MINUPA-449790 format. One record per residue (C-alpha): x, y, z. Coordinates in pm, whole numbers, plus 50000, padded with zeros to 5 digits. Layout:
// MINUPA-449790
XYZ ...
// end
This chain:
// MINUPA-449790
730157286210266 730517320010433 727547335410602 726607371510540 727277378810909 730857366210907 733507393210910 736817389710732 739837380610939 743147398010871 746497380210884 749977385210738 750637373510382 752397339510363 754157321610078 751207297310059 749007327309964 750897334809640 748627315509404 745377327309563 746417364009585 747557363109222 744217347609120 742417374609318 744417402209149 743787388808798 740087382308864 739527416609019 741197434408730 739717413508448 736197410008591 735557440308812 737767468108672 736817457508319 733667478308362 735797510108364 738727501708136 739107489407778 740157453907694 743547466807588 744007485307919 742957454508119 745457432507932 748277457407995 747367459808363 746647423408451 749067405508213 747797371108328 749887352108074 753077367908212 752447361508581 752867330808797 752877324409174 756667319409184 757387354109046 754437369609231 755597358009576 758757379709598 756687410509505 754157403209779 756737392210032 758767424109984 755907445710104 754037448310431 751357425910274 748367410810449 745297390910350 741647390710449 740107356210481 736577342910498 736227306710610 740017303910587 740117312710216 741797344210086 739057369210003 741327399009937 744737413810006 746557446510047 749807461710169 751047494010319 754517509310330 755967527410631 755187560910466 751497551410424 751567541310057 749077514309962 750417497909647 747777471209597 744337463509736 742197437809560 739127417709660 737927385709496 734897392009273 733017365109467 733607383709794 732647419009685 730347438309920 731157416210219 733257441410413 736577427910286 737827460910141 736687479610453 738717456310676 741747458210445 741677496310455 741287496110833 744297473010864 746367494810630 745477525010839 746327507111163 749697494711033 750627528410883 749717546211207 751827521911409 754787529911185 754347567211233 752767576010898 750647607310902 748607597710598 747627569810364 747947574409991 747397552909685 747077553809309 743457542809284 741627529108982 738447544308842 736667513708980 737977517009337 737707554809364 734167555009515 735217529909782 738277550209882 736187582109890 733647564910117 736457558710368 737777594110375 740297595110090 740337626109869 741507629109511 744747648309484 745077644909106 744117624108805 747017604608656 747637587408324 750307561108383 751527540308089 751757502808141 753357482007870 752727509707618 749057514907712 747777545907892 745547539808195 743697564108420 743947564108798 743817588909083 746357597909348 744247597809663 745197606910020 743747604010366 745147621010674 745497598110974 744147610911302 746147588711538 748447558711562 745647533011572 742887550911384 740647528911173 738997538010842 736027561110891 733037541811013 734917509011037 734267486011327 737287472511516 739227446411325 738657409911411 742117395311459 742877359611361 743427341411694 746177320511531 748137351911442 750767361911697 750407397011835 
// end
């Protein structure tokens, strides 16, 4: 069992993480985001019956994906492209409010800065908007993407990076996994 004082550790996504990251995605959408979206919207977004770890892995592996762990278990995951685009960031409902999202955002910012990106940007759900705002992202515009015939609402949000290794505003330095090569 994790203690409240333990900080998440960040490491690269691995094939063995496919099932747990998929479970985290589905749980976060169906249990956390469900407070802000209709049942129909949640079904169109999560599509749990149409997803499996084998098809999920190539999606995750094709990005600059990484996971946050607590006690060795995946607590959340994210990714960041060379241009600073965060495509996905999800935290397990059981690990909410434990600093997982903060560490994931700090890692995304670090990786983007190392690749020369001048900003981070993401299409952020209603649910995640307050978190992203807390860490310096600003709403550029409201969007209404259609997924599987159902309109959703999200926000294009951006954050300017201040340097190649800048961390999210107010974020402590990242605790690296000692098993992860530099």
